[in-house]
C-alpha angles and dihedrals in degrees: 000000000000124000089253091054092047090053091052091048093050091050094056115009124188094261093072100043108115109247094234092054095054100080112096134168120212116198105197129139097196111080090199087066101032098051100054092042094050093044092050093050092046089053086058094054102267127130109227125195112193123208119182098189130060098226094054091041092057092054093045094051094050093045098043099036090203124201089248140000125215107202126191111205094208100077130147115246110357108037125235091247090053090050091051094048091047097052101035097084089058105026119068105171123099120298114201112196123211113209136179096238145012089243091059091047091051092048094049095044089060094048105047146034099205097088121075096194142350133225125185134222136288084055114222107212096215092049091048091050091050092052092048093051093047092051093047092049091051091048092050092052093048092047092053090057098049121085114243116230122194108172107296093350119095125182117189111188093183093059091027091230129137120192135183117200086347092304116121116242118230101231133156118236091258093048092048092052091050094047092047093051094047092045090055089058106038116177093013123112109237115209113238091232091054090051091052092049093047099041104028102025094234137083122263111265096198093251108058109104098181094109091048090052090048090052091049093053092047091049091053092053092048092049091060090062112092117237093358105163094204131094139168113227129193118232105208113246093359117059139259140319129198111222123194138174125188142139111261113235120236 
């Protein structure tokens, strides 16, 4: 590992990467490129799923909804541009494009709005890591500002208001913070330690039951709402997951 790479690692080691920002998809047909990139990113705490072909990559991106996609344009079969155009209507996280030259990157950046950033070959691991971190930080900031809508439930963290069928919910500050965090990650199991770090600013010590009590109070309030298709389930030994089922509106 070079001095530059060591400096990047020291600045942001794997232990502090948010769990929900660790899942990445690398679309790269050349194993000589894919293997060192994926190994390097895994050594920095990321989970990397590699797809060599465009068709399989499209399905994987839509199914996994990763925190970020690294997409090489030079694929066999379905091209990288075709993959991007196919997933963009249904995938809203960052898409980092890998190109063969700066000239190609400049040309494409002026022609499309589906790529969030470009990086050229040969890929420098430290530069790639820096781009990934910058994109994920920007995404996290933007996500915090947007209201979350799950069916008839709306949670606006900017105004700190939660409504159901346009009626404001009577939540404490702690209950609102919990609901907002779970609603931003529906269907994903959130580790109890991550909840403690996010909501209380300290790691879980194995004894503190404050988050469990907060979940219990929030559950009770949600149960009083008729036909509310949302529930918070415990995952034994892990944490909690917010499940929801609703018909998407046209």
